[in-house]
N, C-alpha and C positions, 0 to 999 in steps of 0.2 A: 350654073352648069346645067340646069334643068332644061334650058332652051336649045342645047346642042343636040345634034342628031347622034344616033348610035355610032355611025362611022366617025364623026368628029371626036367623040369621046374615046374611041379606040386609038385614033392616030394623034391625039394631043400628047406631046412629049412630057415626061415627068423627070424631075431632077433626082429621083431616088433610084433610078435604074443604073446600077454600078457598071453594067456592060457598056453604057454610053458615056461614062465619065472615067477619066484617067487622072488620078491625083498627081501633083507635082512631086519632085524629088530634089533633095539637096545632098551634097557630098561633104564629108568631113575630112579635113587633113589632120590626122591624129598626131603627126609630128609637131604641129603648131598648137593643137588643143591642150589646154591646161585643166580640163574637166571642171570648169567653174559652174556649169549648168545654167548660165544666164539664158542660153538659147531655149532651154526647156521652158523657162518661165515666160519668155517673150513670145513663144509660138501660140497664136490665137486658136489654132486648130488642135493643139495638144497632141501633135503627131511625133514629136521628138521625145525619146525616152533615154534614160541612162542605163547602160548595161555594161558590167565589168569596168566601171569608172570611165566609160566612153559614151558620148552621145550617139544615138543612131535613130533612124527612121523606124516607125512601127512597121510590122510586117504587112505585106499586101492583104487587102481586105479590111485592115484596121487603119491604114494610112489615109488620112484625109487632108493632106497638105494642099493648101490653097495657093502656094507659090507666091506668097506676099513679100518675102525677102526680109521680114523682121529679124529672123534669126541671124542672117548674114550681116545685117546692118548693126546689130547690137554686139556681135562677137568681138571682144577686145583683142583677140589674137589673129583675126582674119582667117580663121580655120574653116569657114563654111563658104561653099560656093553653090550657086544655083545650077542644077543639072538639067532637069526635065520640067517644062512648064505644065501646068494644069491644062488638060485637053478635053474637049467635048466632041462627040461624034454623032452620026445619024442626023437627028433633027436640029442639033445645036451647031452653031457656027463659032469657031474659035477665032478671035480677032488677033492678028499679029500686031503686037505692040512694039516690035523692034527689039533692040538689045535690052537685056534685063538690067535695071538700075536699082540702086538702093531706094527704099521707100522714103518719102517725104524729104527729098533733097532738092 
């Protein structure tokens, strides 16, 4: 990094700027959910929490959902659906991967 100019150092994007990153979101169908909490254990980002015996996403600012689909894939009652994908803005380009599919299928 020492060989970069001052201008390059200023304009190189970083992944820690929350204004440029928008985490993913999942929806829970509480009519189907049996509160087994498997989704909480499966979430690699640790963004699903149990509140009042119902799973939910952490609040904005704490939500770090990477939209991997592990929670949806492991749910035995099909109570989780993918809502909003992880998005990057400004210097980052989000690649459209098409329809959301379950992981490793």
